[in-house]
N, C-alpha and C positions, 0 to 999 in steps of 0.2 A: 614330426612331433611322435610321442608314442600313442596310443590308442588311448590309453588311459584320462593323459592327460588334455587328450582331446575332449573326452569325453563327460571331465571334470568340469570343463569351460563351456562347456554346451550346458551343463547343467546349472553352474553359476548365472550364465545367461539368462538360463527358463525362469531361477529364482529372482530374482532381476526383474522382467520384464510384470514377472507375477507380482512383486514388492509394488511398482508404479501402479499397476493398473486396478488393483485391490481397492473399493472405496472403502474410500475414507472414515466411511460408521463404522467399521467394523475394528478401524484402530482402538488400541486402547491409550487411554490418558484424560486429561479433565472436559468436563461437557457440560451442556447448557440441560438444568434439571427438567423445566419446560421451554415451549417452544408455542408460540402462538404465531399464524403467517397466514397475512389477509390479502386482496387485489387492495392496493390506498385508495380512496374514495377521491382522493387530488390527481391528475396526473400532470401537476404543473412541476414543471423543475423549479420555481421558487419556494415548494415544499419542502424540499429535499431536508431532509437532517438524517444522519449517521451519530449514534452516542454510544458511548464506551464508559461506562462507570469503573470505579478501582476495582469495584470484588470481580468482575468481569460480565456484567447486565450487557444486553446488546441490544441495541433500542434500534429500527429503523422507519422514518418516514417518507413516503412515494419518491423509492428509491428502485434506480431499474435494476435487472440482475447483473449486468455490463458492471456497476458499480460495486454492488456488494461481492463481488468474483473479487474485484479488483482492489480491495480491500483487504480481501482473506490470502489474496494472495502476493502484495505486499508491491502493488504497481502504481503508477503513475493515476490519480484518479479523472483527467481528461482523457477519454475514450481514442483521441486523434492519438493520443503517446502509447496508451498503452497496448494499442494493437501490435506495438514492436514486438511485444515480446505476449500477446497473448491473441489468439486466433480461436473465433469461433465463426461456426459453418452458417450461420443466419443470425437475427437480430431475435434477442426475444422480447414481445410483446410487452408491458403493461408495466407499472411501477407496483411499489408488494409495502404493506406497512409490518412490521416483525417487532414482537417482543421474546427478547429470550434470556429467560433468568437461569444463571451459572446456579452448580452446583454450591455447596459448604466447601470451602478449600480448594475450588478449582484456582483459585487466580490467591495464591497464599502472600500475606504480608509478608514484605522485605523482599522480594523478588524489585531489579534493576529495571529499572527504565524499558529497554528493549526485552527481557523475558517475561514483561509484561504484556509489553505487545505481539509478542510471539505466540504467546499461550494463549491468548485470545482468537487473535488469527486463525490460529490453529484448529479454534473451538469452532469457529464460522464454518471453516472449511468442513467441517463434519457435518455440522448443520447442512450445510447445501449439497452434501454425497447421501446425506440423511432425507431431506427432506425432496430438493430440488434433483435428487436422484445423478446430481453432477457426476461423471468422469472425465477424469482430467489426462491428459498425456502428456508426462513430461520429458524433458529434453533437453542436454545440455548446451550451452552454443558460445562459441569463441568469437564475438565481436568487439569491436570498437565501444569505445566507453568514457567518458569523463571522470577520472578519481577526484574527488572531496579530498584534500590534503590540508595538513597544518604547513602556512608561511613558513621564511627558516625567522622572521621574528618570534614565532609563537601566536596563540589565540589573543584575538582582542576585543574578547565580552567574556561575563562573569556568569557563574553560576547559577544557575532560577533559584529566587525566594521559597517557591510552591516544591513539598517532596510527593515522590511519584503518589506515597499513598492517599492525598489530597486528590489527585489527576484527574478531571474529566473530558476526556476528548470526546469534541460537540461538533463537529463538521456540519454546515459550514460556517458554525457561531464566530466571530473573528475574535480569534485574540483566545481563542480556549489551548489545554495544553494539548500540545502535540499536533496546534496548527496557527496558523500563520493572520495578524494583521488584515483586514480589508485596506487597498489602495492602487492609484495609478501607479503598474509597474510591477502589481505584486512584489512589495519591500518583505528584505528578511526579518520583516519584528516579529517578534513570538516572546511571549512571558516563560514558555517552559516546552522546549525542545529537544529533541536527541540530533544528531545528528546523521541519523538516519532516515529520521525525518526531513530537514536536512534538504539530503540527497534527494530523495524522492520530491518532494516540494520542485526542485527544482528540475528536477525533469519534467514536470508539465508542460515547458516551455524551453528546453534545451534538442539540439538538432540529434542527440545521442543520449541513450540513456545513463546516468550519474550514478554512481557506488559512493558508498562509504570508505575511504581508506582512510580515516583521521586517528585514530585507534581512541579519540576523546569518547569515553562514557557518564551518562547522567543524563541531567538536564538542565540546559541552558538558555539564559534569557539573552535577543539579539534587536539589533534596532540598525535600520539599517535604510537607505533611500531607493524610490525604483528604479527597475530596471529595464533594458529593451529586450524583448524576448526572441530567441534566436529563430523561433518556430512558435505561430498560432494558431488557434483552432480555424477551419475549414469552415466557412460562411453556412450559418443554419439556422432553423427558428432561435436557437438559444444566442447565436453569434451572428445576427443579420448584420452587423458594420463591423468592419476590423477597423478596432483604433490605430492611430500613429501613435509610436512609443520613438522615434528618429532623435528626438530631443532629449531623452536620459541615455545614463552610463551605460557599459556592456556589465557582464553578471560580473564578468574578471575585475574589472575596477572595485563593483560594491563587493565582491568577495578580499578583497585584498586589503581593504578597509579593517576589516574582520577578522582579518590575518589568517587569512583559507583561502587558499589554490582550486584549480579548475585544471586537472593534467591530462592530457588525450593518452591512452592507452590501451591493450585490449584485455577484458576480463571474460571469465566465464561464463556464463547467466542460465538460468531457468529459463527453456522456454514452453509455454503452455498452449498445449492445442484442447478445447473441448468435444470430445468426444460425443455424449451425448448427453440430453438434462430434460427433465419435466419439468412442468411448470406446475404448482402441487395448488389445489382447491384449498379451499379458506379451510385452516384445522385452529 
């Protein structure tokens, strides 16, 4: 290899490292206009809430930092599942209340459901970098996954009657936009979700990450039975007992009734490592 080619390769590598390591608060793009962060007066998981309005306003109640990071980086909400792709040096104590008002036109009308979600998630990443001083290392890794695909007969569900401009994400409120209804065996019942939402939701109880490969865009309404999880969260204060789901069908059967499939394959996904972070003072 010529010395100039080698030097050019080293320069490109250095530029890549700088780009990945640069705090996201320095990145140009849509942002929150005002941000208020306070320790949550209630530390109870029952008070947990994450809400996103159509204009991008972001509200958090009694959420741990790990869950806010999981939302921002599009990872499963259950910590036991997100750990496959998110590495934290130590657990961060406490829960937080956040009120973040989006700037004008931060999330313009006319964006698709996926574009709107991506826009807000990047704004939350910038919030974490600015206020929590989060520095995240990102690496790409090839790993086994389930690919969510459309079955041979095509999808067996309908477009949602709710437009994206009317959608309010309100976790864990049952049946809200981009969310699923409560029920034994976490049925795939929802009024307005994307296929990305579906893949992420299934991933909370699958034994491998789930990626959307359906090529279906927009919001959909689904209804299904509950299903037997491949993996359950370990016992904890939040999950003192492990329920029995042996009488329920598998996720493969449930998806088949919706005209969808899960196929094992390899995929390259981002792996996130928290290199440093600070818990902010109330502001």
